[in-house]
PAKOL-169468 format. One record per residue (C-alpha): z negated, x, y. Coordinates in pm, whole numbers, padded with zeros to 5 digits, always signed. Layout:
BEGIN
ZXY
...
***
This chain:
BEGIN
-06740+08297+12074
-06963+08491+11844
-07195+08271+11614
-07565+08348+11588
-07788+08174+11305
-08151+08138+11423
-08397+08065+11121
-08741+08018+11243
-09076+07934+11051
-09210+07691+11321
-09581+07739+11137
-09617+08108+11163
-09913+08302+11350
-10009+08024+11583
-09678+07853+11656
-09608+08041+11962
-09213+07986+11883
-09256+07611+11990
-09319+07730+12323
-09097+08017+12337
-08781+07848+12152
-08580+07725+12465
-08612+08058+12607
-08533+08237+12364
-08216+08026+12232
-08142+08049+12636
-08129+08472+12616
-07892+08446+12310
-07642+08208+12468
-07649+08429+12800
-07505+08715+12574
-07224+08525+12456
-07333+08340+12150
-07309+07977+11997
-07657+07932+11849
-07721+07740+11565
-08111+07667+11512
-08257+07613+11193
-08657+07564+11179
-08764+07596+10821
-08899+07276+10606
-09071+07496+10312
-09099+07828+10134
-08767+07974+10002
-08594+07722+10269
-08467+08017+10497
-08380+08219+10236
-08140+07930+10073
-08010+07861+10446
-07881+08247+10467
-07797+08283+10122
-07565+07982+10171
-07429+08023+10503
-07464+08360+10686
-07110+08461+10624
-07005+08223+10862
-07236+08383+11163
-07185+08735+11340
-07553+08767+11366
-07861+08627+11190
-08209+08673+11379
-08488+08486+11189
-08872+08454+11335
-09207+08422+11145
-09446+08660+10950
-09345+08921+10717
-09254+08648+10453
-08996+08475+10670
-08845+08804+10691
-08842+08853+10332
-08677+08590+10274
-08378+08652+10510
-08349+09001+10382
-08349+08861+10030
-08071+08618+10189
-07869+08905+10331
-07856+09104+09981
-07622+08807+09873
-07325+08936+10056
-07112+09311+10054
-07052+09314+10434
-07361+09363+10623
-07442+09105+10833
-07672+09235+11154
-08033+09061+11145
-08256+09030+11407
-08625+09002+11366
-08888+08855+11605
-09226+08901+11453
-09487+08581+11487
-09687+08645+11212
-10070+08715+11172
-10054+09078+11092
-09665+09160+11112
-09655+09534+10920
-09298+09561+10921
-09289+09489+11326
-09580+09758+11353
-09359+09985+11148
-09043+09934+11350
-09236+09923+11661
-09082+09595+11748
-09203+09398+12042
-09489+09113+11961
-09362+08930+12320
-09125+08703+12142
-08899+08688+12432
-08826+09054+12509
-08780+09078+12150
-08511+08864+12150
-08368+09064+12461
-08406+09383+12252
-08203+09229+11985
-07919+09142+12192
-07889+09492+12309
-07994+09641+12009
-07808+09913+11796
-07783+09909+11442
-08006+10019+11174
-07943+10044+10794
-08286+09996+10633
-08371+10082+10290
-08488+09777+10036
-08661+09764+09723
-08534+09597+09358
-08823+09497+09150
-08707+09374+08803
-08398+09236+08972
-08604+09055+09300
-08557+09211+09601
-08869+09313+09871
-08875+09449+10229
-09146+09699+10277
-09417+09702+09992
-09505+09569+09644
-09858+09587+09537
-10060+09547+09259
-10458+09511+09232
-10773+09447+09491
-10691+09170+09779
-10302+09196+09740
-10309+08805+09674
-10535+08765+09988
-10229+08720+10251
-10107+08415+10029
-10407+08245+09936
-10535+08270+10280
-10477+07926+10451
-10266+07906+10738
-10479+07738+10994
-10774+08017+10900
-10497+08270+10989
-10365+08070+11273
-10758+08069+11450
-10880+08433+11307
-10532+08644+11290
-10602+08959+11106
-10946+08898+11055
-10894+08634+10823
-10779+08864+10596
-11098+09049+10581
-11314+08737+10529
-11116+08601+10254
-11091+08962+10100
-11485+08989+10127
-11532+08685+09893
-11366+08861+09589
-11564+09186+09596
-11753+09085+09301
-11438+09017+09100
-11255+09330+09132
-11182+09545+08812
-10917+09818+08783
-10608+09811+08555
-10537+10100+08282
-10152+10165+08400
-09869+10404+08309
-09675+10509+08618
-09345+10732+08542
-09107+10908+08797
-08904+11184+08826
-08988+11311+08477
-09365+11303+08549
-09620+11072+08381
-09933+10934+08559
-10180+10748+08357
-10540+10595+08503
-10747+10309+08571
-10647+10225+08904
-10782+09953+09145
-10477+09918+09375
-10131+10054+09354
-09825+09989+09598
-09469+10122+09654
-09404+10093+10014
-09167+10166+10293
-09347+10118+10582
-09658+10267+10783
-09865+09956+10800
-09995+09746+10519
-10227+09460+10586
-10277+09616+10911
-10412+09933+10788
-10210+10240+10903
-10383+10553+10726
-10303+10461+10382
-09979+10600+10348
-09923+10941+10343
-09720+11108+10645
-09332+11170+10671
-09253+10787+10628
-08855+10758+10633
-08712+10407+10650
-08346+10453+10535
-08380+10801+10299
-08349+10632+09988
-08732+10688+09862
-09052+10495+09851
-09424+10616+09904
-09601+10534+09636
-09981+10496+09640
-10232+10472+09378
-10639+10415+09455
-10811+10531+09127
-11100+10285+09016
-11440+10393+09089
-11681+10473+08838
-11973+10234+08967
-12003+09960+09249
-12159+10173+09485
-11842+10407+09488
-11625+10065+09474
-11811+09952+09767
-11761+10276+09992
-11382+10257+09909
-11355+09902+10013
-11541+09998+10346
-11297+10272+10392
-11027+10080+10320
-11154+09828+10615
-11218+10102+10853
-10861+10227+10777
-10935+10556+10646
-10939+10710+10251
-11091+10994+10100
-10801+11214+09952
-10989+11263+09595
-10976+10860+09541
-10566+10817+09596
-10245+10930+09451
-09937+10940+09653
-09592+11074+09616
-09241+10992+09703
-08952+10859+09479
-08615+10668+09460
-08724+10481+09115
-09100+10421+08996
-09205+10251+08653
-09550+10059+08558
-09654+09982+08233
-09957+09806+08108
-10065+09628+07795
-10222+09334+07977
-09994+09133+08276
-10028+09260+08600
-10009+09028+08917
-09781+09187+09187
-09739+09069+09539
-09382+09139+09746
-09409+09190+10097
-09752+08982+10115
-09598+08673+09904
-09647+08597+09502
-09406+08816+09330
-09527+08719+08957
-09733+08885+08652
-09580+09149+08450
-09686+09424+08176
-09353+09625+08286
-09209+09689+08607
-08896+09905+08734
-08866+09940+09086
-08539+10135+09255
-08487+10197+09625
-08179+10061+09738
-08029+10297+10011
-07955+10140+10372
-07903+09778+10213
-07983+09563+10508
-07839+09629+10839
-08143+09530+11169
-08054+09539+11521
-08347+09758+11670
-08399+09821+12029
-08214+10127+12157
-08471+10308+12374
-08808+10440+12357
-08947+10514+11992
-08626+10374+11810
-08663+10320+11417
-08361+10579+11407
-08604+10864+11601
-08879+10771+11313
-08631+10823+11053
-08528+11143+11227
-08855+11267+11231
-08951+11142+10854
-08654+11340+10757
-08739+11665+10909
-09136+11651+10788
-09003+11623+10464
-08803+11885+10466
-09069+12112+10623
-09308+12019+10327
-09018+12123+10052
-08897+12444+10257
-09220+12556+10515
-09034+12878+10564
-08742+12711+10777
-08844+12674+11142
-08879+12326+11330
-08587+12411+11587
-08306+12504+11270
-08458+12159+11075
-08348+11947+11395
-08054+12117+11445
-07921+12105+11131
-08039+11705+11071
-07896+11643+11369
-07537+11764+11285
-07582+11580+10972
-07665+11267+11114
-07396+11299+11382
***
């Protein structure tokens, strides 16, 4: 019998896993798996369990918020072979699930994993540490892990906004030197992120179009520090309304980027504390982790294909869309 390791955070979101656990295990069992269920007991517990035991299983499935998913991915990065990973979202915001069009109904998500296809997803290396979909610094980046769990359970995404409003008087910019692909960008920024997602903190318009999850490239977004309090207030309002003035941001794509500053800057990785550094080097590890995703509808594979086509159109606008799709399909096959 095939073996499945199910690692879940019993406290994520509103604790929905508690009322769905038996049904989820039943679904896995009906598909021919001997299931080991492991509820995490503390931060990094899921990472340690997967890093030590995943090789004993055919499939790993995790359930919780984005932090739980990040621990699972970091654990699997210890192995040379790609052990398939399924994810049942159960957090308050679930940026990764939104990007990958994963089902928010837990039992349906479990069934889709069992019927899923492989999709190899890029992973980030941050000064030797790994992250799944975003590394960020600046305003509000610590809100996700400093907002009390009870508040997130009751208010959901609104809890992040309320916590963020408390920080307004303390927001300052960071003098940063950013280097990528032979280009240098210097300035004062209120926020910066390196991402492989279409949603960060529930906001979907912050990131440029053409996101592709398996192309070996990150999307970089830098928000310039406003020159006065009124502009700062407008910038923050735009963020909460999920829109930005193009004049206030810098965006580009790259596989490697470095950030250098005179003072230490605190970073978050997938919404969790990532440490404070004066120098950060971030590399894209192309197609590092193998996810199990639903095989129909708007799959991650289709999203990735569309992203590659959009990138090519931007670089070679003289080519026709029909030819681009045909050529890309040939490459993928």
